[in-house]
VEXLO-57259 format. One record per atom (N, C-alpha, C): residue in one letter; atom name; residue number from 1; y, z, x. Coordinates in steps of 0.02 Angstrom, whole numbers. Each point is the difference from the previous one (the first is absolute). Example, Ala and Ser with C-alpha at 12.3 -4.5 7.8 and 13.67 -1.06 7.14 Angstrom:
2
a | N | 1 | -284 | 390 | 660
a | CA | 1 | 59 | 0 | -45
a | C | 1 | 60 | 0 | 45
s | N | 2 | 53 | -36 | -18
s | CA | 2 | 59 | 3 | 42
s | C | 2 | 55 | 37 | -39
This chain:
244
x | N | 1 | -61 | 0 | 42
x | CA | 1 | 61 | 0 | -42
x | C | 1 | 63 | 0 | 43
x | N | 2 | -3 | 33 | 58
x | CA | 2 | 58 | 3 | 44
x | C | 2 | 15 | -68 | 31
x | N | 3 | -50 | -45 | 1
x | CA | 3 | 10 | -66 | 31
x | C | 3 | -12 | -55 | -51
x | N | 4 | 18 | 15 | -63
x | CA | 4 | -14 | -46 | -54
x | C | 4 | 35 | -67 | 5
x | N | 5 | 54 | -4 | 38
x | CA | 5 | 36 | -64 | 5
x | C | 5 | -24 | -41 | 59
x | N | 6 | -43 | 27 | 42
x | CA | 6 | -24 | -37 | 58
x | C | 6 | -46 | -57 | -22
x | N | 7 | 2 | -54 | 36
x | CA | 7 | -45 | -55 | -13
x | C | 7 | -70 | 18 | 27
x | N | 8 | -50 | -10 | -42
x | CA | 8 | -69 | 17 | 20
x | C | 8 | -31 | -59 | 37
x | N | 9 | -27 | 12 | 60
x | CA | 9 | -32 | -55 | 37
x | C | 9 | -56 | -32 | -39
x | N | 10 | -9 | -64 | 9
x | CA | 10 | -51 | -38 | -37
x | C | 10 | -70 | 30 | 11
x | N | 11 | -14 | 20 | 61
x | CA | 11 | -67 | 28 | 14
x | C | 11 | -13 | 63 | -41
x | N | 12 | 51 | 40 | -10
x | CA | 12 | -7 | 62 | -39
x | C | 12 | -12 | -18 | -74
x | N | 13 | 37 | -48 | -25
x | CA | 13 | -9 | -22 | -69
x | C | 13 | -72 | -24 | -11
x | N | 14 | -24 | -41 | 46
x | CA | 14 | -68 | -27 | -6
x | C | 14 | -52 | 56 | 2
x | N | 15 | 10 | 48 | 45
x | CA | 15 | -48 | 55 | 6
x | C | 15 | -1 | 43 | -63
x | N | 16 | 59 | 16 | -27
x | CA | 16 | 3 | 41 | -60
x | C | 16 | -32 | -35 | -59
x | N | 17 | 13 | -64 | -7
x | CA | 17 | -30 | -37 | -56
x | C | 17 | -76 | -3 | 7
x | N | 18 | -24 | -7 | 61
x | CA | 18 | -73 | -2 | 11
x | C | 18 | -32 | 66 | -17
x | N | 19 | 31 | 55 | 24
x | CA | 19 | -28 | 66 | -13
x | C | 19 | 4 | 18 | -74
x | N | 20 | 55 | -20 | -33
x | CA | 20 | 8 | 14 | -71
x | C | 20 | -53 | -38 | -40
x | N | 21 | -14 | -62 | 20
x | CA | 21 | -51 | -40 | -35
x | C | 21 | -68 | 34 | 4
x | N | 22 | -15 | 29 | 58
x | CA | 22 | -64 | 34 | 7
x | C | 22 | -4 | 60 | -47
x | N | 23 | 54 | 37 | -6
x | CA | 23 | -2 | 59 | -45
x | C | 23 | -3 | -22 | -73
x | N | 24 | 35 | -55 | -17
x | CA | 24 | -3 | -26 | -68
x | C | 24 | -72 | -17 | -19
x | N | 25 | -39 | -23 | 49
x | CA | 25 | -71 | -15 | -12
x | C | 25 | -42 | 64 | -2
x | N | 26 | 33 | 58 | 5
x | CA | 26 | -31 | 66 | -6
x | C | 26 | -38 | 21 | 63
x | N | 27 | 15 | -31 | 57
x | CA | 27 | -29 | 23 | 62
x | C | 27 | 27 | 70 | 16
x | N | 28 | -43 | 48 | 20
x | CA | 28 | 23 | 67 | 13
x | C | 28 | 54 | 3 | 54
x | N | 29 | 49 | 43 | -8
x | CA | 29 | 53 | 7 | 49
x | C | 29 | -27 | 18 | 68
x | N | 30 | -53 | 39 | 2
x | CA | 30 | -28 | 21 | 65
x | C | 30 | -23 | -61 | 40
x | N | 31 | -29 | -50 | -33
x | CA | 31 | -22 | -60 | 36
x | C | 31 | 60 | -41 | 22
x | N | 32 | 52 | -2 | -42
x | CA | 32 | 60 | -38 | 17
x | C | 32 | 35 | 31 | 61
x | N | 33 | 5 | 66 | -1
x | CA | 33 | 33 | 35 | 55
x | C | 33 | -46 | 10 | 60
x | N | 34 | -66 | -1 | -12
x | CA | 34 | -48 | 9 | 54
x | C | 34 | -10 | 72 | 21
x | N | 35 | 25 | 47 | -41
x | CA | 35 | -5 | 70 | 19
x | C | 35 | 4 | 43 | -63
x | N | 36 | -33 | 59 | 3
x | CA | 36 | 3 | 47 | -55
x | C | 36 | -2 | 71 | 29
x | N | 37 | 42 | 43 | -26
x | CA | 37 | 1 | 69 | 23
x | C | 37 | -56 | 40 | -34
x | N | 38 | -33 | 42 | 38
x | CA | 38 | -52 | 44 | -26
x | C | 38 | 4 | 65 | 37
x | N | 39 | 9 | 55 | -37
x | CA | 39 | 5 | 67 | 30
x | C | 39 | 57 | 2 | 51
x | N | 40 | 53 | -39 | -13
x | CA | 40 | 57 | -2 | 45
x | C | 40 | -10 | -42 | 61
x | N | 41 | -56 | -36 | 4
x | CA | 41 | -15 | -41 | 59
x | C | 41 | 2 | -74 | -19
x | N | 42 | 22 | -44 | 46
x | CA | 42 | 2 | -71 | -14
x | C | 42 | -67 | -34 | 14
x | N | 43 | -28 | -33 | -49
x | CA | 43 | -64 | -35 | 9
x | C | 43 | 10 | -75 | -10
x | N | 44 | -23 | -39 | 48
x | CA | 44 | -1 | -72 | -10
x | C | 44 | -51 | -16 | -54
x | N | 45 | 19 | -46 | -45
x | CA | 45 | -47 | -23 | -51
x | C | 45 | 3 | -76 | -4
x | N | 46 | -57 | -29 | -16
x | CA | 46 | -6 | -72 | -12
x | C | 46 | -45 | -8 | -61
x | N | 47 | -7 | -60 | -27
x | CA | 47 | -45 | -10 | -57
x | C | 47 | -73 | 15 | 16
x | N | 48 | -16 | 16 | 62
x | CA | 48 | -69 | 18 | 18
x | C | 48 | -16 | 72 | -19
x | N | 49 | 52 | 40 | -16
x | CA | 49 | -12 | 71 | -14
x | C | 49 | 33 | 20 | -65
x | N | 50 | -29 | 52 | -31
x | CA | 50 | 30 | 29 | -59
x | C | 50 | 67 | 32 | 19
x | N | 51 | 49 | -7 | -44
x | CA | 51 | 65 | 30 | 13
x | C | 51 | -6 | 76 | -6
x | N | 52 | 18 | 39 | 51
x | CA | 52 | -2 | 73 | -6
x | C | 52 | 44 | 24 | -58
x | N | 53 | -27 | 49 | -38
x | CA | 53 | 35 | 24 | -59
x | C | 53 | 15 | 74 | 6
x | N | 54 | 53 | 23 | -32
x | CA | 54 | 14 | 72 | 0
x | C | 54 | -57 | 41 | -29
x | N | 55 | -36 | -27 | -49
x | CA | 55 | -57 | 37 | -29
x | C | 55 | -50 | 19 | 54
x | N | 56 | -9 | -43 | 50
x | CA | 56 | -50 | 13 | 52
x | C | 56 | 22 | 56 | 47
x | N | 57 | 64 | 18 | -1
x | CA | 57 | 22 | 57 | 40
x | C | 57 | -32 | 65 | -24
x | N | 58 | -26 | -1 | -62
x | CA | 58 | -36 | 58 | -25
x | C | 58 | -62 | 14 | 41
x | N | 59 | -30 | -52 | 29
x | CA | 59 | -57 | 10 | 46
x | C | 59 | 22 | 42 | 60
x | N | 60 | 57 | -16 | 28
x | CA | 60 | 26 | 37 | 58
x | C | 60 | 14 | 72 | -19
x | N | 61 | 33 | 10 | -57
x | CA | 61 | 15 | 68 | -23
x | C | 61 | -64 | 41 | -8
x | N | 62 | -51 | -31 | -28
x | CA | 62 | -63 | 35 | -12
x | C | 62 | -32 | 21 | 66
x | N | 63 | -3 | -46 | 47
x | CA | 63 | -30 | 15 | 65
x | C | 63 | 37 | 56 | 36
x | N | 64 | 66 | -3 | 0
x | CA | 64 | 38 | 52 | 35
x | C | 64 | -11 | 69 | -31
x | N | 65 | -11 | 1 | -66
x | CA | 65 | -13 | 64 | -33
x | C | 65 | -71 | 26 | 16
x | N | 66 | -47 | -45 | 5
x | CA | 66 | -70 | 20 | 14
x | C | 66 | -12 | 16 | 73
x | N | 67 | 38 | -32 | 44
x | CA | 67 | -9 | 7 | 72
x | C | 67 | 66 | 20 | 32
x | N | 68 | 22 | 61 | -8
x | CA | 68 | 68 | 20 | 21
x | C | 68 | 9 | 6 | 76
x | N | 69 | -54 | 3 | 38
x | CA | 69 | 6 | 8 | 73
x | C | 69 | 21 | -66 | 31
x | N | 70 | 64 | -7 | 16
x | CA | 70 | 26 | -63 | 28
x | C | 70 | -19 | -9 | 73
x | N | 71 | -23 | 52 | 34
x | CA | 71 | -14 | -5 | 71
x | C | 71 | -74 | -12 | 16
x | N | 72 | -40 | -3 | -51
x | CA | 72 | -72 | -9 | 12
x | C | 72 | -16 | -73 | 13
x | N | 73 | -50 | -12 | 41
x | CA | 73 | -20 | -69 | 17
x | C | 73 | -48 | -26 | -53
x | N | 74 | 26 | -11 | -60
x | CA | 74 | -41 | -25 | -55
x | C | 74 | -26 | -71 | 15
x | N | 75 | -57 | -16 | -29
x | CA | 75 | -27 | -68 | 3
x | C | 75 | 5 | -29 | -71
x | N | 76 | 34 | -57 | -6
x | CA | 76 | 17 | -29 | -65
x | C | 76 | -29 | -71 | -5
x | N | 77 | -27 | -15 | -59
x | CA | 77 | -24 | -68 | -15
x | C | 77 | 36 | -26 | -61
x | N | 78 | 28 | -60 | 6
x | CA | 78 | 34 | -33 | -56
x | C | 78 | -41 | -60 | -20
x | N | 79 | -25 | -1 | -61
x | CA | 79 | -41 | -55 | -25
x | C | 79 | 43 | -47 | -42
x | N | 80 | 7 | -62 | 23
x | CA | 80 | 45 | -47 | -32
x | C | 80 | 70 | 8 | 27
x | N | 81 | 7 | -13 | 64
x | CA | 81 | 60 | 17 | 38
x | C | 81 | 63 | -33 | -26
x | N | 82 | -3 | -65 | -16
x | CA | 82 | 59 | -36 | -23
x | C | 82 | 55 | 1 | 53
x | N | 83 | 60 | 19 | -20
x | CA | 83 | 57 | 3 | 46
x | C | 83 | -7 | 58 | 49
x | N | 84 | -45 | 46 | -14
x | CA | 84 | -8 | 59 | 41
x | C | 84 | 42 | 58 | -22
x | N | 85 | 32 | -5 | -60
x | CA | 85 | 48 | 51 | -19
x | C | 85 | -30 | 70 | -5
x | N | 86 | -62 | 6 | -22
x | CA | 86 | -30 | 66 | -6
x | C | 86 | -19 | 28 | 69
x | N | 87 | -41 | -37 | 36
x | CA | 87 | -25 | 25 | 65
x | C | 87 | 57 | 12 | 49
x | N | 88 | 45 | -48 | 6
x | CA | 88 | 52 | 6 | 51
x | C | 88 | 50 | 55 | -17
x | N | 89 | 14 | 9 | -65
x | CA | 89 | 44 | 55 | -20
x | C | 89 | -33 | 67 | 17
x | N | 90 | -65 | 7 | -13
x | CA | 90 | -34 | 62 | 16
x | C | 90 | -2 | 13 | 75
x | N | 91 | -7 | -52 | 39
x | CA | 91 | 1 | 9 | 73
x | C | 91 | 69 | 22 | 24
x | N | 92 | 52 | -20 | -35
x | CA | 92 | 67 | 25 | 17
x | C | 92 | 7 | 73 | -19
x | N | 93 | -30 | 20 | -56
x | CA | 93 | 5 | 69 | -23
x | C | 93 | -44 | 47 | 40
x | N | 94 | -56 | -27 | 27
x | CA | 94 | -46 | 40 | 41
x | C | 94 | -1 | -30 | 70
x | N | 95 | 44 | 23 | 44
x | CA | 95 | 9 | -32 | 65
x | C | 95 | -60 | 3 | 47
x | N | 96 | -49 | 43 | -15
x | CA | 96 | -60 | 3 | 42
x | C | 96 | -60 | -33 | -32
x | N | 97 | 9 | -25 | -60
x | CA | 97 | -56 | -32 | -36
x | C | 97 | -14 | -69 | 27
x | N | 98 | -61 | -23 | -11
x | CA | 98 | -19 | -68 | 16
x | C | 98 | -32 | -30 | -63
x | N | 99 | 7 | -66 | -7
x | CA | 99 | -25 | -30 | -61
x | C | 99 | -31 | -69 | 9
x | N | 100 | -42 | -17 | -47
x | CA | 100 | -31 | -66 | -4
x | C | 100 | 20 | -31 | -67
x | N | 101 | 19 | -62 | 1
x | CA | 101 | 16 | -36 | -62
x | C | 101 | -47 | -59 | -9
x | N | 102 | -33 | -3 | -57
x | CA | 102 | -47 | -54 | -15
x | C | 102 | 33 | -50 | -48
x | N | 103 | -3 | -63 | 17
x | CA | 103 | 33 | -52 | -40
x | C | 103 | -40 | -65 | 5
x | N | 104 | -10 | -33 | -57
x | CA | 104 | -39 | -61 | 0
x | C | 104 | 41 | -63 | 16
x | N | 105 | 66 | 4 | -10
x | CA | 105 | 43 | -59 | 10
x | C | 105 | 27 | -2 | 72
x | N | 106 | -14 | -53 | 38
x | CA | 106 | 28 | -6 | 68
x | C | 106 | 76 | -1 | -1
x | N | 107 | 29 | -33 | -51
x | CA | 107 | 73 | -3 | -4
x | C | 107 | 30 | 69 | -12
x | N | 108 | -33 | 39 | -42
x | CA | 108 | 25 | 68 | -13
x | C | 108 | -6 | 43 | 63
x | N | 109 | -55 | -9 | 37
x | CA | 109 | -8 | 38 | 62
x | C | 109 | 57 | -14 | 49
x | N | 110 | 20 | -63 | 3
x | CA | 110 | 56 | -18 | 44
x | C | 110 | 64 | 35 | -20
x | N | 111 | 13 | 3 | -66
x | CA | 111 | 60 | 35 | -24
x | C | 111 | -4 | 74 | 17
x | N | 112 | -57 | 30 | -13
x | CA | 112 | -8 | 72 | 13
x | C | 112 | 7 | 16 | 74
x | N | 113 | -26 | -43 | 43
x | CA | 113 | 5 | 11 | 72
x | C | 113 | 73 | -3 | 22
x | N | 114 | 38 | -45 | -27
x | CA | 114 | 71 | -4 | 17
x | C | 114 | 37 | 62 | -25
x | N | 115 | -18 | 24 | -59
x | CA | 115 | 31 | 61 | -25
x | C | 115 | -18 | 60 | 43
x | N | 116 | -62 | 3 | 24
x | CA | 116 | -20 | 55 | 44
x | C | 116 | 41 | 0 | 64
x | N | 117 | 13 | -59 | 27
x | CA | 117 | 41 | -6 | 60
x | C | 117 | 71 | 22 | -14
x | N | 118 | 29 | -23 | -55
x | CA | 118 | 69 | 15 | -17
x | C | 118 | 11 | 74 | -12
x | N | 119 | -51 | 33 | -27
x | CA | 119 | 6 | 71 | -17
x | C | 119 | -23 | 46 | 57
x | N | 120 | -22 | -30 | 55
x | CA | 120 | -17 | 40 | 58
x | C | 120 | -65 | 38 | -4
x | N | 121 | -48 | -24 | -40
x | CA | 121 | -64 | 35 | -7
x | C | 121 | -60 | -44 | 18
x | N | 122 | 13 | -57 | 30
x | CA | 122 | -54 | -48 | 14
x | C | 122 | -53 | 30 | 46
x | N | 123 | 20 | 45 | 45
x | CA | 123 | -48 | 29 | 47
x | C | 123 | -47 | 50 | -34
x | N | 124 | 15 | 19 | -62
x | CA | 124 | -44 | 47 | -36
x | C | 124 | -32 | -32 | -61
x | N | 125 | 8 | -64 | -8
x | CA | 125 | -27 | -35 | -58
x | C | 125 | -46 | -57 | 23
x | N | 126 | -62 | 1 | -25
x | CA | 126 | -47 | -55 | 13
x | C | 126 | -10 | -37 | -65
x | N | 127 | 23 | -62 | -2
x | CA | 127 | -2 | -40 | -60
x | C | 127 | -56 | -51 | 6
x | N | 128 | -48 | 3 | -47
x | CA | 128 | -61 | -40 | 7
x | C | 128 | -12 | -42 | -63
x | N | 129 | -34 | -56 | 10
x | CA | 129 | -19 | -43 | -55
x | C | 129 | -64 | 27 | -31
x | N | 130 | -1 | 2 | -66
x | CA | 130 | -59 | 23 | -36
x | C | 130 | 10 | -5 | -74
x | N | 131 | -56 | -1 | -37
x | CA | 131 | 3 | -9 | -73
x | C | 131 | -49 | 47 | -33
x | N | 132 | 25 | 47 | -40
x | CA | 132 | -44 | 50 | -31
x | C | 132 | -46 | -31 | -53
x | N | 133 | 11 | -63 | -16
x | CA | 133 | -45 | -34 | -47
x | C | 133 | -64 | -24 | 33
x | N | 134 | -1 | 1 | 67
x | CA | 134 | -58 | -22 | 37
x | C | 134 | -46 | 58 | 18
x | N | 135 | -65 | -9 | -4
x | CA | 135 | -47 | 54 | 19
x | C | 135 | 10 | 21 | 72
x | N | 136 | -3 | 65 | 12
x | CA | 136 | 6 | 26 | 68
x | C | 136 | 69 | -2 | 30
x | N | 137 | 51 | -6 | -43
x | CA | 137 | 68 | -7 | 25
x | C | 137 | 22 | 60 | 41
x | N | 138 | -30 | 58 | -12
x | CA | 138 | 22 | 61 | 34
x | C | 138 | -28 | 8 | 70
x | N | 139 | -46 | -42 | 19
x | CA | 139 | -34 | 10 | 65
x | C | 139 | 45 | -10 | 60
x | N | 140 | 53 | -39 | -9
x | CA | 140 | 45 | -12 | 57
x | C | 140 | 52 | 55 | 8
x | N | 141 | -1 | 48 | -45
x | CA | 141 | 51 | 53 | 2
x | C | 141 | -29 | 62 | 34
x | N | 142 | 34 | 25 | 49
x | CA | 142 | -23 | 58 | 39
x | C | 142 | 22 | 64 | -35
x | N | 143 | -37 | 19 | -53
x | CA | 143 | 16 | 62 | -35
x | C | 143 | -31 | 60 | 35
x | N | 144 | 4 | 59 | -31
x | CA | 144 | 30 | 11 | -65
x | C | 144 | 76 | 10 | 4
x | N | 145 | 32 | -3 | -58
x | CA | 145 | 72 | 6 | -5
x | C | 145 | 19 | 62 | -40
x | N | 146 | 57 | 28 | 18
x | CA | 146 | 26 | 57 | -39
x | C | 146 | 30 | -23 | -66
x | N | 147 | 21 | -63 | -2
x | CA | 147 | 34 | -26 | -59
x | C | 147 | -14 | -74 | -8
x | N | 148 | -16 | -19 | -62
x | CA | 148 | -3 | -70 | -19
x | C | 148 | 54 | -11 | -53
x | N | 149 | 42 | -49 | 11
x | CA | 149 | 50 | -19 | -51
x | C | 149 | -11 | -72 | -20
x | N | 150 | 19 | -16 | -61
x | CA | 150 | -6 | -69 | -23
x | C | 150 | 45 | -11 | -61
x | N | 151 | 30 | -59 | -1
x | CA | 151 | 32 | -25 | -60
x | C | 151 | -38 | -64 | -18
x | N | 152 | -59 | 8 | -29
x | CA | 152 | -44 | -58 | -12
x | C | 152 | 23 | -41 | -60
x | N | 153 | -26 | -60 | -6
x | CA | 153 | 15 | -40 | -60
x | C | 153 | -29 | 35 | -61
x | N | 154 | 41 | 10 | -52
x | CA | 154 | -24 | 35 | -59
x | C | 154 | 18 | -33 | -66
x | N | 155 | 22 | -63 | 3
x | CA | 155 | 17 | -36 | -61
x | C | 155 | -62 | -37 | -26
x | N | 156 | -13 | 4 | -64
x | CA | 156 | -56 | -37 | -29
x | C | 156 | 12 | -75 | 8
x | N | 157 | -52 | -36 | 20
x | CA | 157 | 8 | -71 | 15
x | C | 157 | 33 | -39 | -56
x | N | 158 | -20 | 14 | -62
x | CA | 158 | 24 | -39 | -56
x | C | 158 | 73 | 13 | -17
x | N | 159 | 29 | 54 | 27
x | CA | 159 | 69 | 18 | -18
x | C | 159 | 51 | -20 | 53
x | N | 160 | -23 | -25 | 56
x | CA | 160 | 47 | -16 | 54
x | C | 160 | 52 | -51 | -22
x | N | 161 | -22 | -50 | -39
x | CA | 161 | 46 | -51 | -23
x | C | 161 | 54 | 25 | -47
x | N | 162 | -9 | 60 | -27
x | CA | 162 | 49 | 28 | -46
x | C | 162 | 49 | 47 | 35
x | N | 163 | -7 | 9 | 65
x | CA | 163 | 47 | 40 | 37
x | C | 163 | 66 | -37 | 8
x | N | 164 | 53 | 35 | 19
x | CA | 164 | 64 | -33 | 11
x | C | 164 | -8 | -54 | 54
x | N | 165 | 39 | -55 | -6
x | CA | 165 | -10 | -57 | 46
x | C | 165 | 8 | 19 | 73
x | N | 166 | 44 | 48 | 16
x | CA | 166 | 8 | 20 | 69
x | C | 166 | -66 | 22 | 31
x | N | 167 | -44 | 28 | -42
x | CA | 167 | -65 | 23 | 24
x | C | 167 | -53 | -54 | -8
x | N | 168 | -9 | -25 | -60
x | CA | 168 | -56 | -45 | -14
x | C | 168 | 5 | -67 | 37
x | N | 169 | 61 | -24 | 11
x | CA | 169 | 9 | -66 | 29
x | C | 169 | 11 | 1 | 76
x | N | 170 | 15 | 59 | 28
x | CA | 170 | 19 | 1 | 70
x | C | 170 | -41 | 48 | 44
x | N | 171 | -19 | 57 | -26
x | CA | 171 | -35 | 48 | 42
x | C | 171 | -74 | -19 | 8
x | N | 172 | -31 | 18 | 56
x | CA | 172 | -69 | -23 | 14
x | C | 172 | -49 | 27 | -52
x | N | 173 | -37 | -45 | -31
x | CA | 173 | -47 | 19 | -52
x | C | 173 | -52 | 49 | 26
x | N | 174 | -19 | -8 | 63
x | CA | 174 | -50 | 44 | 30
x | C | 174 | 22 | 73 | -2
x | N | 175 | 66 | 11 | 3
x | CA | 175 | 26 | 69 | -1
x | C | 175 | 10 | 26 | -70
x | N | 176 | -11 | -42 | -50
x | CA | 176 | 10 | 19 | -70
x | C | 176 | -65 | 5 | -39
x | N | 177 | -46 | -46 | 12
x | CA | 177 | -58 | -9 | -43
x | C | 177 | -53 | 53 | 13
x | N | 178 | -7 | 46 | -49
x | CA | 178 | -49 | 54 | 6
x | C | 178 | -65 | -14 | -35
x | N | 179 | -12 | -62 | -21
x | CA | 179 | -61 | -16 | -35
x | C | 179 | 8 | 5 | -75
x | N | 180 | -55 | -7 | -36
x | CA | 180 | 2 | -3 | -73
x | C | 180 | 32 | 62 | -31
x | N | 181 | -15 | 59 | 28
x | CA | 181 | 29 | 61 | -27
x | C | 181 | 52 | 32 | 46
x | N | 182 | 16 | -34 | 55
x | CA | 182 | 50 | 25 | 46
x | C | 182 | -24 | 53 | 48
x | N | 183 | -65 | 15 | 0
x | CA | 183 | -25 | 57 | 38
x | C | 183 | -49 | -18 | 56
x | N | 184 | -8 | -64 | 14
x | CA | 184 | -49 | -21 | 51
x | C | 184 | 13 | 33 | 67
x | N | 185 | 63 | 1 | 22
x | CA | 185 | 16 | 27 | 66
x | C | 185 | -15 | 74 | 4
x | N | 186 | 13 | 37 | -54
x | CA | 186 | -12 | 72 | 0
x | C | 186 | -75 | 15 | 7
x | N | 187 | -41 | -41 | -31
x | CA | 187 | -73 | 10 | 7
x | C | 187 | -21 | -10 | 72
x | N | 188 | 26 | -53 | 32
x | CA | 188 | -18 | -14 | 69
x | C | 188 | 24 | 55 | 47
x | N | 189 | 61 | 24 | -11
x | CA | 189 | 27 | 53 | 43
x | C | 189 | -38 | 65 | -10
x | N | 190 | -12 | 18 | -63
x | CA | 190 | -34 | 64 | -14
x | C | 190 | -71 | 1 | 27
x | N | 191 | -33 | -57 | -2
x | CA | 191 | -69 | -2 | 22
x | C | 191 | -7 | 15 | 75
x | N | 192 | 51 | -14 | 38
x | CA | 192 | -3 | 8 | 73
x | C | 192 | 42 | 58 | 25
x | N | 193 | 48 | 22 | -39
x | CA | 193 | 47 | 53 | 23
x | C | 193 | -34 | 63 | 24
x | N | 194 | -52 | 26 | -33
x | CA | 194 | -31 | 61 | 25
x | C | 194 | -27 | -6 | 71
x | N | 195 | -22 | -60 | 19
x | CA | 195 | -26 | -10 | 68
x | C | 195 | 56 | -10 | 51
x | N | 196 | 59 | -20 | -25
x | CA | 196 | 55 | -15 | 46
x | C | 196 | 49 | 58 | 10
x | N | 197 | -5 | 51 | -42
x | CA | 197 | 47 | 56 | 5
x | C | 197 | -35 | 63 | 26
x | N | 198 | 39 | 41 | 33
x | CA | 198 | -25 | 63 | 25
x | C | 198 | -13 | 48 | -58
x | N | 199 | -38 | 52 | 12
x | CA | 199 | -8 | 52 | -51
x | C | 199 | 67 | 33 | -12
x | N | 200 | 23 | -1 | -62
x | CA | 200 | 66 | 26 | -16
x | C | 200 | 54 | -52 | 5
x | N | 201 | -18 | -61 | 21
x | CA | 201 | 49 | -54 | 5
x | C | 201 | 20 | -25 | -68
x | N | 202 | 52 | -42 | -2
x | CA | 202 | 28 | -23 | -64
x | C | 202 | -3 | -76 | -7
x | N | 203 | -8 | -20 | -63
x | CA | 203 | 7 | -70 | -20
x | C | 203 | 58 | -2 | -49
x | N | 204 | 51 | -40 | 14
x | CA | 204 | 60 | -3 | -41
x | C | 204 | 12 | -73 | -19
x | N | 205 | -3 | -14 | -66
x | CA | 205 | 5 | -69 | -23
x | C | 205 | 54 | -6 | -53
x | N | 206 | 37 | -55 | 4
x | CA | 206 | 46 | -17 | -54
x | C | 206 | -40 | -30 | -58
x | N | 207 | 23 | 11 | -62
x | CA | 207 | -35 | -24 | -58
x | C | 207 | 49 | -32 | -49
x | N | 208 | -28 | -36 | -48
x | CA | 208 | 41 | -30 | -52
x | C | 208 | 6 | 47 | -60
x | N | 209 | 49 | -14 | -42
x | CA | 209 | 12 | 42 | -58
x | C | 209 | -62 | 2 | -45
x | N | 210 | -20 | 60 | -20
x | CA | 210 | -56 | 8 | -46
x | C | 210 | -68 | 0 | 32
x | N | 211 | -4 | -4 | 67
x | CA | 211 | -65 | -5 | 33
x | C | 211 | -28 | 67 | 25
x | N | 212 | 35 | 54 | -14
x | CA | 212 | -22 | 66 | 26
x | C | 212 | -72 | 17 | -19
x | N | 213 | -20 | -4 | -64
x | CA | 213 | -68 | 22 | -17
x | C | 213 | -55 | -38 | 36
x | N | 214 | 7 | -67 | 2
x | CA | 214 | -52 | -41 | 31
x | C | 214 | -4 | 11 | 75
x | N | 215 | 58 | 2 | 34
x | CA | 215 | -2 | 8 | 72
x | C | 215 | -21 | 70 | 20
x | N | 216 | 20 | 49 | -38
x | CA | 216 | -23 | 69 | 12
x | C | 216 | -77 | 2 | -5
x | N | 217 | -27 | -32 | -50
x | CA | 217 | -73 | -2 | -8
x | C | 217 | -34 | -35 | 59
x | N | 218 | 29 | -56 | 22
x | CA | 218 | -28 | -38 | 56
x | C | 218 | -2 | 43 | 63
x | N | 219 | 55 | 34 | 15
x | CA | 219 | 3 | 42 | 60
x | C | 219 | -48 | 59 | -5
x | N | 220 | -3 | 31 | -57
x | CA | 220 | -44 | 58 | -9
x | C | 220 | -73 | -21 | 5
x | N | 221 | -17 | -59 | -27
x | CA | 221 | -69 | -24 | 3
x | C | 221 | -23 | -13 | 71
x | N | 222 | 49 | -13 | 45
x | CA | 222 | -16 | -12 | 70
x | C | 222 | -7 | 65 | 40
x | N | 223 | 10 | 57 | -34
x | CA | 223 | -6 | 64 | 34
x | C | 223 | 66 | 29 | 25
x | N | 224 | 55 | -33 | -17
x | CA | 224 | 66 | 25 | 19
x | C | 224 | 26 | 47 | -54
x | N | 225 | 51 | 40 | 17
x | CA | 225 | 29 | 47 | -48
x | C | 225 | 71 | -21 | -15
x | N | 226 | 10 | -35 | -57
x | CA | 226 | 67 | -23 | -18
x | C | 226 | 46 | 58 | -18
x | N | 227 | 65 | -10 | 12
x | CA | 227 | 51 | 50 | -17
x | C | 227 | 43 | -25 | -58
x | N | 228 | 45 | 41 | -22
x | CA | 228 | 47 | -20 | -52
x | C | 228 | 42 | -58 | 25
x | N | 229 | 9 | -53 | -40
x | CA | 229 | 39 | -58 | 23
x | C | 229 | 72 | 18 | 16
x | N | 230 | 28 | -38 | 46
x | CA | 230 | 71 | 6 | 18
x | C | 230 | 39 | -53 | -37
x | N | 231 | 58 | 19 | -26
x | CA | 231 | 41 | -46 | -39
x | C | 231 | 56 | -31 | 42
x | N | 232 | 17 | -62 | -17
x | CA | 232 | 56 | -32 | 33
x | C | 232 | 66 | 22 | -32
x | N | 233 | 55 | -29 | 22
x | CA | 233 | 65 | 20 | -26
x | C | 233 | 10 | -17 | -73
x | N | 234 | -41 | -46 | -26
x | CA | 234 | 4 | -17 | -70
x | C | 234 | -44 | 44 | -44
x | N | 235 | -33 | 50 | 31
x | CA | 235 | -42 | 45 | -37
x | C | 235 | -69 | -27 | -15
x | N | 236 | -19 | -55 | 32
x | CA | 236 | -66 | -31 | -11
x | C | 236 | -49 | 25 | 52
x | N | 237 | -60 | 16 | -20
x | CA | 237 | -52 | 18 | 48
x | C | 237 | -12 | -58 | 47
x | N | 238 | 16 | 9 | 64
x | CA | 238 | 1 | -55 | 47
x | C | 238 | -50 | 8 | 57
x | N | 239 | -19 | 61 | 17
x | CA | 239 | -43 | 12 | 58
x | C | 239 | -54 | 50 | -18
x | N | 240 | -61 | -14 | 22
x | CA | 240 | -54 | 48 | -4
x | C | 240 | -23 | 17 | 70
x | N | 241 | -5 | 64 | 15
x | CA | 241 | -27 | 23 | 63
x | C | 241 | -67 | 34 | -13
x | N | 242 | -46 | -8 | 46
x | CA | 242 | -65 | 32 | -6
x | C | 242 | -20 | 28 | 68
x | N | 243 | -34 | 57 | -1
x | CA | 243 | -23 | 32 | 62
x | C | 243 | -74 | -14 | 11
x | N | 244 | -18 | -12 | 61
x | CA | 244 | -71 | -10 | 16
x | C | 244 | -35 | 66 | 8
């Protein structure tokens, strides 16, 4: 506004029109800007990864409440790494912790590795390719871990097309599609979690609205002890933690 009478360079006009056109097509702002803040930290994002959301910060809040010792050398496993927002944020909060991030997308692994470098935790993070849908996926992971975190895909396959265009048309389907009932990933994680966590260790997963009963049952059936769900800022049950 202070320079409203200045002539705008042609290159700036072209750039603004191009960026505006992308947003008009409902492309997420995070992809247009190439960055999204999470827990006060800047994360690079591309269409290869799910856009970090404030709701997912509830995972961080839950972990910090369950594991208050910031100086302990915790071992952390992040299943479905994406941008790395969960694992890398926890490594910042726990300066002596070390973590492994499992991700099936090579492009997402590249994004997460760059974020690890930018946030100064790359020396404590091992980011590996792997897919929990494949038999024996856990064999490459040197457990046990004190903590497993995950924001797995939890949208029912048939409903993805009804999500807002910013999500359904642009975000990676692999990070959204939870199968026919939205719970495939939780079954895979729960089936292996008891073998991957220490006695007394925690499994902390983000969930979709209304999924508390089913996911609680899945975790309990695997021999874990689920806790009362944690709510996000909107008052929705967003995270379930379970103790091994």
